[in-house]
Every structure is written in C-alpha cells, then in structure tokens.
DOSE-296951 format. One record per residue: residue in one letter; x, y, z of N, C-alpha, C in turn. Coordinates in pm, whole numbers. Example, Ala and Ser with C-alpha at 12.3 -4.5 7.8 and 13.67 -1.06 7.14 Angstrom:
// DOSE-296951
 code    n_u    n_v    n_w   ca_u   ca_v   ca_w    c_u    c_v    c_w
    a   1319   -569    780   1230   -450    780   1320   -330    780
    s   1285   -225    708   1367   -106    714   1290      3    787
// end
This chain:
// DOSE-296951
 code    n_u    n_v    n_w   ca_u   ca_v   ca_w    c_u    c_v    c_w
    m    768     87  19113    755     89  19257    807     12  19332
    t    879     38  19440    938    -72  19515    919    -44  19668
    v    908   -127  19750    850   -116  19885    959   -122  19973
    d    952    -17  20085   1057     41  20170   1035    -58  20284
    s   1151   -113  20311   1166   -214  20448   1258   -146  20547
    s   1294    -32  20520   1380     36  20627   1312     44  20762
    g   1371     -9  20847   1304     25  21004   1214    -82  21041
    e   1199   -167  20922   1110   -295  20944   1167   -420  21012
    h   1096   -537  21058   1154   -635  21123   1233   -719  20991
    e   1327   -823  21066   1383   -891  20989   1336   -962  20863
    m   1227  -1023  20917   1131  -1107  20833   1083  -1025  20722
    f   1039   -907  20723    974   -831  20643   1066   -783  20547
    k   1215   -763  20589   1322   -719  20502   1364   -834  20388
    e   1356   -941  20481   1400  -1072  20395   1274  -1124  20291
    i   1169  -1102  20316   1073  -1104  20228   1103  -1015  20103
    i   1101   -876  20161   1133   -816  20032   1239   -824  19940
    n   1360   -882  19990   1480   -926  19948   1473  -1058  19875
    t   1351  -1137  19872   1353  -1223  19787   1412  -1229  19622
    p   1375  -1110  19590   1406  -1130  19448   1554  -1121  19405
    e   1620  -1073  19505   1800  -1054  19474   1823  -1174  19551
    a   1768  -1243  19645   1797  -1380  19686   1791  -1495  19540
    i   1689  -1482  19497   1666  -1561  19378   1786  -1526  19287
    k   1808  -1410  19240   1887  -1364  19155   2048  -1422  19184
    s   2064  -1438  19325   2179  -1499  19381   2181  -1646  19338
    t   2094  -1733  19380   2065  -1861  19377   2098  -1912  19246
    i   2043  -1825  19137   2070  -1915  19018   2190  -1815  18941
    s   2245  -1713  18996   2367  -1662  18927   2480  -1761  18898
    s   2503  -1734  18763   2642  -1845  18736   2594  -1988  18714
    r   2472  -2010  18753   2423  -2174  18770   2338  -2203  18661
    i   2281  -2113  18580   2180  -2123  18468   2284  -2056  18319
    d   2289  -2138  18216   2338  -2117  18105   2209  -2086  18026
    f   2142  -1978  18017   2020  -1944  17933   2044  -1949  17822
    d   2135  -1932  17711   2164  -1950  17590   2142  -2094  17560
    n   2199  -2177  17642   2190  -2321  17616   2091  -2379  17674
    h   2025  -2330  17789   1947  -2416  17855   2015  -2536  17951
    k   2116  -2502  17980   2221  -2614  18056   2229  -2515  18221
    i   2242  -2634  18310   2250  -2611  18434   2388  -2656  18504
    l   2463  -2571  18601   2594  -2569  18603   2584  -2568  18756
    l   2597  -2705  18806   2597  -2710  18975   2738  -2758  19035
    g   2834  -2683  19019   2967  -2723  19062   2987  -2852  19215
    g   2884  -2815  19277   2877  -2909  19431   2856  -3044  19371
    l   2785  -3064  19264   2719  -3223  19222   2806  -3276  19100
    k   2898  -3179  19055   2942  -3237  18922   3037  -3350  18911
    n   3102  -3382  19028   3153  -3512  19026   3060  -3634  19074
    h   2937  -3592  19126   2849  -3701  19145   2727  -3705  19105
    i   2686  -3640  18988   2584  -3651  18922   2569  -3782  18807
    d   2677  -3850  18787   2643  -3968  18739   2639  -4091  18853
    d   2644  -4068  18960   2596  -4149  19070   2460  -4123  19101
    i   2445  -4031  19116   2307  -3957  19145   2209  -4042  19039
    l   2256  -4036  18950   2150  -4059  18809   2142  -4212  18825
    l   2237  -4292  18882   2218  -4461  18883   2127  -4482  18999
    c   2117  -4406  19123   2013  -4415  19208   1855  -4476  19183
    r   1806  -4558  19244   1692  -4612  19238   1560  -4511  19288
    r   1612  -4448  19407   1514  -4374  19458   1563  -4229  19517
    l   1477  -4119  19518   1550  -3997  19564   1491  -3995  19699
    i   1550  -3941  19799   1477  -3963  19924   1509  -3810  19990
    f   1425  -3711  20021   1452  -3598  20076   1401  -3573  20226
    i   1490  -3510  20294   1489  -3542  20442   1485  -3388  20498
    g   1410  -3349  20565   1435  -3210  20655   1310  -3165  20703
    q   1309  -3083  20780   1186  -3046  20882   1139  -2891  20864
    g   1035  -2895  20889    969  -2715  20869    958  -2697  20730
    s   1001  -2562  20712   1004  -2507  20582   1134  -2580  20499
    s   1179  -2652  20524   1278  -2735  20465   1215  -2855  20376
    y   1152  -2918  20459   1084  -3044  20432    948  -2978  20298
    n    905  -2847  20356    770  -2794  20263    821  -2767  20126
    a    978  -2732  20120   1024  -2732  20000   1047  -2826  19942
    a   1079  -2960  19981   1076  -3050  19911    948  -3088  19858
    v    825  -3091  19941    702  -3101  19871    669  -3023  19758
    a    723  -2878  19765    694  -2823  19657    781  -2852  19512
    a    885  -2906  19523    943  -2959  19412    938  -3100  19380
    r    854  -3165  19467    864  -3297  19443    769  -3338  19285
    i    665  -3288  19247    610  -3317  19137    693  -3286  18999
    v    757  -3205  19016    850  -3165  18894    969  -3250  18911
    m   1028  -3279  19005   1155  -3373  19024   1087  -3516  18958
    e    980  -3537  19026    967  -3689  18969    932  -3682  18818
    e    879  -3568  18752    838  -3574  18596    939  -3578  18559
    l   1065  -3480  18577   1183  -3478  18506   1277  -3585  18536
    t   1273  -3654  18624   1376  -3743  18640   1316  -3868  18632
    q   1204  -3896  18636   1152  -4044  18621   1166  -4120  18738
    l   1202  -4093  18837   1245  -4171  18947   1137  -4119  19077
    p   1119  -4230  19126   1023  -4201  19301   1092  -4134  19372
    c   1004  -4009  19424   1073  -3920  19528   1007  -3954  19643
    i   1086  -3963  19744   1026  -3984  19915   1065  -3893  19997
    l    949  -3820  20052    963  -3696  20146    951  -3771  20284
    e   1044  -3712  20382   1075  -3746  20507   1100  -3634  20602
    v    993  -3607  20719   1009  -3536  20828   1134  -3587  20888
    s   1221  -3528  20932   1360  -3574  20980   1346  -3662  21147
    s   1259  -3599  21211   1226  -3648  21333   1145  -3783  21327
    h   1073  -3800  21222    974  -3896  21223   1070  -4025  21146
    f   1148  -3972  21047   1251  -4090  21011   1345  -4154  21108
    n   1386  -4057  21183   1456  -4124  21286   1403  -4188  21384
    d   1259  -4192  21414   1190  -4279  21480   1158  -4413  21433
    r   1141  -4416  21318   1081  -4539  21232   1257  -4597  21187
    k   1324  -4520  21144   1481  -4597  21087   1443  -4686  21000
    p   1390  -4642  20894   1332  -4697  20738   1459  -4778  20691
    p   1407  -4870  20616   1527  -4933  20531   1582  -4842  20433
    i   1731  -4824  20401   1787  -4754  20329   1910  -4834  20260
    f   1905  -4797  20123   1976  -4901  20031   2117  -4833  19988
    r   2211  -4890  19942   2358  -4832  19865   2289  -4759  19751
    n   2184  -4799  19684   2121  -4725  19579   2024  -4617  19586
    d   2032  -4571  19704   1968  -4440  19716   2024  -4337  19726
    a   1993  -4204  19691   2036  -4083  19693   1942  -4022  19798
    c   2021  -3973  19885   1927  -3884  20011   1994  -3754  20015
    f   1867  -3682  20008   1902  -3526  20017   1846  -3470  20168
    f   1966  -3410  20202   1941  -3354  20340   1931  -3201  20346
    i   1818  -3166  20386   1802  -2997  20351   1779  -2918  20504
    s   1845  -2804  20471   1852  -2750  20637   1919  -2622  20569
    q   1837  -2507  20632   1905  -2345  20619   2016  -2333  20667
    s   2044  -2390  20795   2145  -2360  20873   2247  -2456  20885
    g   2215  -2597  20848   2284  -2716  20825   2315  -2755  20972
    e   2264  -2731  21063   2257  -2777  21196   2137  -2840  21240
    r   2046  -2871  21217   1929  -2914  21275   1966  -3069  21318
    p   1952  -3092  21474   2002  -3191  21532   1941  -3344  21457
    d   1806  -3336  21435   1720  -3447  21388   1767  -3475  21247
    t   1795  -3369  21160   1847  -3387  21045   1980  -3427  21017
    i   2081  -3396  21085   2203  -3437  21110   2198  -3591  21166
    e   2116  -3647  21263   2105  -3777  21310   2042  -3860  21192
    a   1950  -3809  21108   1913  -3890  20947   2009  -3905  20909
    l   2095  -3816  20862   2226  -3808  20779   2333  -3922  20826
    l   2358  -3946  20947   2426  -4021  21008   2381  -4185  20970
    y   2246  -4180  21004   2181  -4317  20979   2203  -4367  20828
    c   2199  -4273  20768   2194  -4322  20594   2328  -4326  20551
    r   2393  -4250  20609   2574  -4281  20576   2600  -4424  20645
    s   2561  -4456  20745   2608  -4590  20780   2549  -4739  20705
    k   2435  -4641  20613   2380  -4749  20542   2443  -4756  20401
    s   2553  -4656  20377   2611  -4640  20249   2549  -4603  20148
    a   2431  -4527  20167   2363  -4444  20055   2442  -4304  20039
    l   2402  -4266  19907   2488  -4145  19881   2424  -4034  19926
    t   2488  -3953  20002   2433  -3832  20097   2469  -3677  20002
    i   2336  -3627  19979   2348  -3465  19915   2315  -3376  20020
    g   2363  -3265  20053   2341  -3173  20147   2301  -3037  20059
    i   2189  -2991  20087   2124  -2851  20054   2110  -2765  20172
    t   2195  -2659  20166   2198  -2567  20297   2252  -2435  20257
    n   2230  -2333  20327   2277  -2205  20325   2402  -2176  20378
    v   2453  -2270  20477   2555  -2214  20538   2664  -2289  20491
    m   2799  -2248  20421   2926  -2295  20402   2984  -2341  20538
    g   3036  -2443  20528   3118  -2498  20654   3033  -2586  20769
    s   2900  -2560  20738   2797  -2613  20850   2826  -2772  20876
    t   2783  -2833  20965   2815  -2990  20983   2738  -3055  20880
    l   2622  -2983  20803   2547  -3099  20691   2642  -3076  20569
    s   2695  -2997  20561   2809  -2962  20435   2917  -3018  20443
    r   2951  -3059  20566   3068  -3108  20584   3050  -3288  20581
    l   2937  -3326  20641   2902  -3470  20645   2874  -3512  20523
    t   2803  -3465  20441   2763  -3503  20313   2896  -3526  20187
    e   2823  -3610  20071   2931  -3622  19998   2962  -3517  19901
    c   2836  -3459  19864   2804  -3325  19773   2679  -3259  19822
    g   2672  -3138  19738   2551  -3059  19791   2544  -2952  19674
    v   2469  -2856  19725   2446  -2707  19680   2412  -2634  19795
    h   2492  -2518  19774   2460  -2409  19873   2365  -2316  19830
    m   2264  -2240  19873   2176  -2154  19854   2222  -2017  19795
    h   2301  -1974  19855   2391  -1832  19823   2273  -1714  19846
    v   2202  -1726  19959   2114  -1609  19962   2159  -1491  20063
    g   2282  -1512  20145   2303  -1424  20251   2231  -1472  20378
    s   2264  -1417  20483   2237  -1471  20601   2079  -1457  20636
    q   2050  -1524  20719   1893  -1530  20751   1902  -1471  20899
    f   1858  -1371  20930   1845  -1313  21046   1723  -1321  21114
    g   1615  -1354  21031   1486  -1359  21094   1460  -1499  21122
    i   1388  -1530  21191   1358  -1675  21258   1284  -1753  21153
    s   1188  -1695  21096   1111  -1765  20983   1152  -1765  20856
    a   1161  -1895  20800   1241  -1898  20651   1105  -1821  20564
    t   1198  -1726  20488   1103  -1658  20371   1189  -1674  20264
    k   1286  -1598  20233   1389  -1615  20131   1458  -1729  20117
    t   1517  -1782  20202   1552  -1911  20218   1477  -2049  20159
    y   1350  -2019  20192   1220  -2103  20149   1224  -2129  20028
    t   1201  -1989  19944   1191  -2009  19795   1307  -2047  19749
    s   1442  -2009  19782   1550  -2046  19718   1573  -2207  19749
    t   1550  -2239  19843   1538  -2379  19844   1469  -2461  19730
    i   1343  -2418  19696   1266  -2489  19643   1366  -2469  19481
    i   1404  -2354  19460   1485  -2308  19330   1609  -2417  19314
    v   1677  -2422  19413   1792  -2546  19422   1745  -2678  19351
    l   1613  -2703  19425   1587  -2832  19430   1536  -2890  19268
    i   1457  -2737  19178   1410  -2723  19070   1565  -2764  18966
    l   1644  -2675  19019   1757  -2675  18939   1827  -2831  18957
    i   1833  -2892  19046   1897  -3025  19057   1801  -3145  18962
    a   1652  -3102  18958   1576  -3181  18859   1602  -3167  18727
    l   1634  -3027  18715   1696  -2992  18561   1809  -3026  18525
    l   1887  -3032  18583   2024  -3110  18559   2015  -3270  18555
    m   1957  -3331  18642   1940  -3456  18635   1862  -3510  18486
    s   1800  -3428  18417   1698  -3469  18296   1791  -3402  18161
    e   1867  -3340  18196   1962  -3271  18074   1953  -3359  17939
    d   1980  -3487  17967   1993  -3582  17829   1857  -3615  17827
    l   1770  -3605  17843   1642  -3681  17824   1568  -3573  17706
    e   1579  -3638  17582   1538  -3585  17463   1356  -3533  17491
    s   1301  -3615  17563   1163  -3592  17579   1122  -3490  17681
    k   1216  -3452  17740   1187  -3346  17853   1266  -3194  17772
    r   1292  -3192  17684   1361  -3074  17631   1281  -2942  17630
    e   1178  -2971  17566   1077  -2867  17584   1027  -2795  17738
    r   1007  -2922  17798    961  -2879  17934   1050  -2805  18000
    r   1169  -2865  17965   1327  -2791  18063   1336  -2646  18024
    r   1328  -2612  17881   1316  -2503  17821   1255  -2385  17873
    s   1089  -2427  17892   1018  -2336  17961   1053  -2319  18102
    i   1081  -2407  18186   1098  -2362  18329   1234  -2288  18336
    i   1330  -2299  18246   1463  -2239  18242   1419  -2085  18229
    e   1318  -2076  18108   1303  -1923  18076   1216  -1869  18188
    c   1124  -1929  18244   1057  -1873  18361   1131  -1827  18449
    l   1235  -1915  18505   1325  -1894  18615   1418  -1722  18571
    k   1450  -1726  18464   1491  -1601  18420   1410  -1475  18470
    s   1298  -1490  18422   1212  -1373  18474   1156  -1347  18596
    l   1170  -1478  18671   1108  -1484  18817   1133  -1370  18909
    p   1262  -1316  18923   1272  -1219  19023   1182  -1096  18961
    d   1163  -1042  18817   1069   -940  18827    946   -973  18868
    v    887  -1096  18853    778  -1141  18878    741  -1133  19026
    i    858  -1166  19088    826  -1148  19255    846  -1003  19270
    n    898   -936  19213    885   -773  19233    735   -727  19253
    e    652   -769  19137    531   -722  19103    457   -790  19194
    i    463   -882  19248    394   -949  19358    410   -865  19514
    l    533   -810  19529    562   -742  19642    477   -602  19634
    k    417   -566  19533    362   -443  19500    210   -457  19578
    l    187   -626  19608     43   -606  19667     81   -599  19828
    n    185   -554  19870    185   -531  20031     79   -457  20067
    d     41   -340  20044    -56   -233  20109   -166   -310  20118
    k   -218   -404  19992   -335   -479  20002   -334   -562  20100
    l   -234   -658  20137   -227   -740  20212   -252   -713  20365
    k   -163   -557  20376   -211   -513  20534   -359   -506  20540
    e   -429   -449  20440   -604   -440  20439   -632   -592  20517
    y   -592   -677  20427   -644   -822  20467   -624   -830  20590
    a   -487   -834  20656   -448   -860  20773   -538   -799  20875
    k   -590   -673  20853   -673   -620  20958   -803   -685  20979
    v   -844   -708  20845   -971   -810  20853   -960   -922  20932
    y   -850  -1008  20923   -840  -1145  21014   -747  -1133  21124
    m   -728  -1015  21160   -628   -993  21300   -723  -1047  21416
    t   -870  -1054  21426   -912  -1094  21537   -980  -1249  21532
    k   -928  -1328  21416   -970  -1458  21401   -889  -1532  21484
    t   -957  -1657  21497   -864  -1775  21589   -830  -1887  21501
    s   -870  -1892  21404   -844  -2016  21287   -826  -1978  21152
    i   -745  -2030  21093   -768  -1990  20942   -732  -2127  20849
    l   -799  -2174  20745   -773  -2285  20670   -725  -2233  20531
    v   -619  -2322  20488   -537  -2289  20368   -565  -2384  20291
    m   -606  -2366  20141   -655  -2518  20070   -594  -2477  19928
    g   -547  -2597  19905   -467  -2598  19756   -486  -2761  19707
    r   -434  -2772  19589   -372  -2898  19544   -260  -2887  19443
    g   -236  -3018  19386   -163  -2993  19296     20  -2971  19325
    h     38  -2834  19225    193  -2786  19261    187  -2676  19357
    c     42  -2639  19417     18  -2543  19558     16  -2634  19677
    v     29  -2735  19681    -11  -2800  19802    137  -2752  19909
    a    254  -2737  19860    338  -2717  19949    314  -2537  20002
    t    235  -2471  19929    208  -2325  19961    111  -2322  20085
    c     -6  -2446  20096    -97  -2447  20184     10  -2507  20339
    y     96  -2571  20306    168  -2652  20418    253  -2519  20503
    e    309  -2457  20394    404  -2332  20431    319  -2230  20475
    g    217  -2204  20412    146  -2089  20441     68  -2102  20593
    a     19  -2246  20613    -28  -2250  20720     84  -2248  20892
    l    203  -2305  20809    305  -2300  20909    336  -2137  20940
    k    345  -2049  20837    368  -1896  20838    278  -1818  20943
    l    142  -1872  20942     47  -1785  20988     37  -1829  21147
    k     84  -1989  21163     71  -1997  21291    223  -1944  21374
    e    341  -1984  21320    450  -1922  21367    465  -1774  21388
    v    409  -1711  21304    448  -1542  21299    317  -1488  21354
    s    207  -1508  21364     78  -1425  21369     35  -1522  21498
    n     42  -1617  21544    -10  -1692  21654   -141  -1705  21642
    i   -182  -1747  21522   -349  -1776  21488   -323  -1942  21458
    h   -415  -1990  21463   -411  -2161  21443   -456  -2183  21320
    s   -374  -2226  21246   -386  -2277  21073   -379  -2424  21035
    e   -427  -2437  20956   -439  -2575  20914   -457  -2570  20745
    a   -334  -2660  20703   -356  -2667  20559   -412  -2802  20524
    i   -506  -2781  20440   -608  -2880  20351   -590  -2898  20218
    l   -551  -3024  20194   -565  -3059  20042   -688  -3036  19989
    s   -724  -2967  19864   -841  -2974  19844   -912  -3093  19820
    g   -837  -3195  19744   -901  -3323  19711   -951  -3417  19819
    e   -908  -3369  19956   -949  -3413  20067  -1083  -3353  20182
    l  -1128  -3240  20087  -1202  -3159  20136  -1352  -3209  20208
    k  -1376  -3345  20144  -1521  -3371  20169  -1462  -3495  20278
    h  -1342  -3508  20329  -1299  -3589  20438  -1332  -3525  20569
    g  -1410  -3474  20613  -1418  -3397  20738  -1385  -3237  20731
    t  -1312  -3229  20663  -1273  -3073  20649  -1403  -2956  20621
    l  -1490  -3021  20533  -1583  -2929  20466  -1678  -2932  20576
    a  -1699  -2979  20693  -1794  -2966  20810  -1759  -2815  20890
    l  -1633  -2806  20885  -1575  -2668  20960  -1597  -2554  20870
    v  -1620  -2551  20724  -1650  -2415  20647  -1772  -2381  20664
    d  -1786  -2269  20716  -1906  -2149  20694  -1858  -2025  20650
    s  -1946  -1919  20694  -1947  -1802  20656  -1866  -1724  20764
    d  -1821  -1766  20879  -1757  -1738  20976  -1587  -1782  20981
    m  -1567  -1897  20934  -1454  -1945  20900  -1369  -1919  20807
    p  -1233  -1829  20838  -1176  -1782  20746  -1106  -1901  20614
    c  -1102  -1852  20514  -1027  -1965  20431   -960  -1882  20330
    i   -830  -1951  20298   -756  -1894  20205   -739  -1993  20099
    i   -779  -1987  19969   -770  -2066  19889   -670  -2073  19773
    i   -564  -2132  19737   -463  -2132  19630   -533  -2202  19507
    a   -560  -2102  19391   -614  -2170  19283   -564  -2122  19175
    t   -438  -2113  19131   -363  -2095  18998   -393  -2214  18899
    r   -367  -2175  18786   -387  -2255  18672   -269  -2345  18668
    d   -311  -2507  18680   -197  -2620  18666   -298  -2726  18625
    h   -219  -2828  18619   -318  -2967  18539   -426  -2994  18631
    v   -435  -2967  18759   -545  -3013  18846   -638  -2896  18888
    f   -625  -2776  18798   -706  -2648  18815   -871  -2692  18814
    e   -928  -2767  18714  -1056  -2791  18726  -1127  -2858  18839
    k  -1026  -2954  18899  -1044  -3032  19029  -1051  -2925  19120
    n   -957  -2830  19128   -923  -2741  19254  -1068  -2648  19228
    l  -1101  -2613  19117  -1217  -2534  19083  -1354  -2599  19182
    n  -1350  -2732  19177  -1472  -2810  19201  -1451  -2777  19371
    a  -1380  -2799  19419  -1348  -2752  19576  -1416  -2627  19607
    l  -1368  -2512  19514  -1400  -2381  19531  -1593  -2370  19538
    q  -1603  -2450  19442  -1755  -2461  19444  -1823  -2515  19576
    q  -1751  -2619  19619  -1790  -2700  19764  -1797  -2585  19875
    v  -1691  -2512  19876  -1673  -2409  19985  -1776  -2283  19946
    d  -1792  -2264  19833  -1921  -2150  19825  -2036  -2202  19858
    a  -2083  -2354  19817  -2181  -2401  19851  -2226  -2405  20020
    r  -2122  -2402  20105  -2122  -2410  20216  -2132  -2260  20311
    g  -2116  -2175  20202  -2168  -2025  20245  -2004  -1967  20285
    g  -1901  -2055  20246  -1746  -1998  20283  -1743  -1860  20209
    r  -1636  -1777  20261  -1595  -1687  20224  -1454  -1680  20194
    p  -1408  -1713  20096  -1265  -1745  20056  -1195  -1609  20016
    l  -1068  -1596  20073   -984  -1525  20008   -879  -1606  19908
    i   -899  -1585  19770   -833  -1658  19668   -703  -1603  19626
    v   -598  -1663  19611   -478  -1664  19525   -497  -1716  19418
    c   -473  -1649  19294   -519  -1690  19159   -413  -1615  19063
    d   -422  -1682  18947   -370  -1604  18839   -415  -1458  18806
    a   -329  -1380  18789   -394  -1249  18714   -507  -1254  18605
    g   -648  -1201  18634   -743  -1207  18511   -803  -1315  18503
    d   -789  -1393  18614   -851  -1544  18580  -1002  -1530  18630
    d  -1095  -1500  18535  -1245  -1461  18568  -1332  -1597  18636
    r  -1278  -1698  18592  -1370  -1804  18642  -1323  -1854  18780
    v  -1229  -1788  18853  -1209  -1806  18994  -1257  -1679  19086
    v  -1239  -1567  19018  -1294  -1413  19096  -1396  -1450  19170
    m  -1515  -1489  19051  -1669  -1503  19131  -1694  -1568  19261
    f  -1569  -1644  19290  -1600  -1702  19405  -1534  -1640  19520
    a  -1453  -1543  19497  -1353  -1469  19610  -1447  -1348  19657
    k  -1534  -1436  19808  -1626  -1349  19862  -1533  -1263  19957
    s  -1427  -1300  19979  -1357  -1209  20097  -1244  -1134  20011
    g  -1189  -1162  19910  -1114  -1085  19836  -1034  -1166  19713
    c   -931  -1145  19647   -878  -1192  19559   -736  -1141  19551
    i   -644  -1199  19561   -473  -1168  19545   -441  -1249  19406
    e   -416  -1147  19323   -386  -1196  19184   -255  -1185  19154
    v   -186  -1303  19108    -31  -1302  19105    -23  -1348  18943
    p    100  -1287  18903    102  -1292  18747    140  -1453  18724
    p     91  -1477  18603    106  -1637  18579    227  -1685  18507
    v    282  -1788  18600    426  -1863  18571    399  -2007  18557
    v    523  -2080  18510    526  -2189  18470    465  -2303  18589
    d    387  -2378  18601    332  -2427  18687    419  -2490  18838
    c    537  -2521  18804    638  -2573  18876    677  -2471  18991
    l    662  -2342  18931    732  -2220  18993    612  -2146  19061
    q    477  -2241  19072    368  -2128  19146    389  -2141  19271
    s    450  -2231  19333    466  -2255  19498    545  -2127  19533
    i    624  -2077  19453    715  -1954  19483    616  -1833  19469
    t    559  -1822  19385    461  -1686  19356    360  -1698  19451
    t    303  -1810  19496    168  -1797  19574    217  -1805  19715
    i    342  -1836  19761    374  -1806  19908    417  -1682  19926
    i    438  -1593  19836    521  -1444  19869    384  -1384  19954
    p    260  -1365  19880    134  -1310  19969    110  -1361  20094
    i    133  -1499  20097    111  -1546  20236    190  -1501  20341
    q    314  -1514  20262    430  -1446  20396    408  -1304  20421
    l    346  -1230  20341    353  -1075  20390    212  -1088  20491
    l    114  -1162  20456     -1  -1166  20516     10  -1196  20669
    a    109  -1315  20686    134  -1354  20798    202  -1258  20877
    y    317  -1214  20818    388  -1080  20884    302   -989  20942
    h    202   -922  20848    116   -824  20894     26   -832  21001
    l    -33   -966  20995   -109  -1016  21107    -25  -1025  21263
    g     93  -1063  21228    177  -1084  21360    191   -935  21401
    v    225   -833  21296    251   -706  21349    109   -629  21410
    y     -5   -661  21358   -121   -605  21406   -161   -675  21569
    r   -138   -816  21577   -156   -897  21696    -55   -882  21796
    d     59   -785  21756    147   -755  21871    246   -887  21898
    c    278   -965  21799    345  -1086  21812    481  -1050  21801
    p    591  -1148  21853    722  -1117  21844    780  -1183  21723
    i    754  -1087  21623    789  -1136  21453    930  -1216  21465
    d   1022  -1168  21506   1180  -1218  21494   1196  -1279  21642
    g   1110  -1324  21693   1164  -1370  21828   1072  -1497  21838
    t   1007  -1551  21779    954  -1684  21756   1014  -1812  21729
    f    986  -1930  21790   1082  -2047  21715    994  -2170  21734
    t   1026  -2244  21598    904  -2349  21592    995  -2481  21629
// end
C-alpha cells in the first residue's frame, strides 16, 4: 500500500517522501557489511573533532529540535558533553567558546541570519566549526571548516518534515563515526546501523496510518490547545510535534517533559484538554508510564503514540492509540514524529490554514 500525494500540498508530499529522503541521506555513507560510517565531508577533520572537549550544537526551530533528538545517543557514543544552543539566545549571551570546542551549526537552508551570526562568533574564538545543511554552496557550508550535507532534495514546503528526520540521521551518523574505535560501543553501534538499514521500510509502514490520522484530525480540529508529552529519546518529538501543530494548524500547543508534569502542568489536565503522549519503549519507559497514570487519574483522555502491540500502554489510550513499529531507541524520535506531522497537516487542512504559506 502506498499513499497517493498527487495534487496535495508540498508539506504532505515531503512527508510521504521521507523514506526516499532517508535512503538518499544514508546512501553510500554506511558500509552495512562492516558497520562502518563514511562521511567524506569530515574525513580530514575527524581527528580534530575527537580531540575536542565539548560538542556544541547551534540551530533554530526544527534544526535545534533535531539536535535534541540526537543528544542522548551522541553523549552515549562519544562520551563527550553535548551543549545545545538556540542561535538567537546564543547570540544574546555570547557565551565562552574555546579553541578545543567543536561547534556544529545546523540549518536546512544554510542561510539563517542568527545561525550565521553565531558561526562568525565561534570562528572569532578559533573553535572548530562544522556545518550541517541541505544546500550545497550555502553561506553555512562556505563559512564552516567541514560538514555534512543531508542530500534530501529541495524543501518546497515551509515546514521542515523530511529535512528534520534527515538532520537527526546525519547527527547519528556523526556519533557513529566518532565512536568507531570504541570497543565498548561495538554492539550498540551495530544495532543502530542495522536498524538504519530497515528504517525506510518502517517509515513506509507508518505512512499507512494516514487515513487514521485524518480521523483524529477531525476530532481535534475545533480544539484551541493541545499538550504533547514525553521523555527520554522522544523529548524532541514533543518539541517538534508542538512546533508543527502551532505553525501548520494554528493551534496553541505546548511540549511537556513527562518528568516535569507535577510542576504546574498537571493542573491543566482534565477530560477536555487534548493530550498527545509519546510512550514508546526506551530506558525511561517505566517512568513515562507513571506520567500516563497521573494523566489518567486526572481524567485525561490522551492520544498515545506507542510501540505496536504494547498492551501496557493501550489501556490508557482513552482518545485512541497510534501504534508504530518498534525500533532501536535512538531512532524513536524519527518514527514518532511522522504521525504528528501527518496529524498537524490534516488539522491545518480542516482548519483552512495556509499549509505551505506559514512562516515561523
């Protein structure tokens, strides 16, 4: 089964194109037989990156959220502290930057003014600068010392969809490359690489949920606010999902870390407040389950995104359940965002929003 995207908005076409975009991003960059990563743009600088004491990721919007998605596995595999910075706030603060910092600048277009300003500041401090962009020849790719292109084709829609997921994959590839000589990470690297091989097929399975998500969009189209909750590897899905709901469907949406639920947010939860909870299996699943129980106790009626066949979660899904195929934990931020992208898109259509004309 394939989803027909002919005659649809650019955003929808790009969501449907995600499996092909992923194939393009990893094409010729992974030696699946030997579990090796090949990133030509970093080949001459990987030793310098490995000598750095801090990894600093700077971006805005979806680019920043992609860094959130990759942070846990980046720290796990490289054993280096990862600092995430929103470009505009970074420029306001002008924080200390040192020669032994590796600064990664993330921008789909490679032209975001705040990100370029941050890049020039880090260059003035003699830090190593690495670019991650989708546009060859962009300002970002010209001003950084090395980098990686996404290779996903042009983005015509305003909202980042396929470029968001491919940015996460590029960051994970960098983490895999940096940990290539660590014997203690061999099996972990192997499991991630094997899962990357099958990821396009997994995404195709998730896209089959499109009609189901249309029905959920009809339910939520009259709502004025939606909470998106999660933790662990899916924190980024909360941030990016809330962003998509706001910019595409013009519904107020807030990302909530499940671990912070008792610090104010729980007071908003009742049977009338729409909640989307990301509850896939990872190292903090039991803690996330506790948050589900709290929402249930308050009379909440969550729509839950979970692993297919997870009976422990389904019982709490009072508004429905979106089941996605299980994948290795660090790729859950990719499999869980696709349904929310589709939900945001259909909400925008039903609410007559300018899908390809909004700008954040």
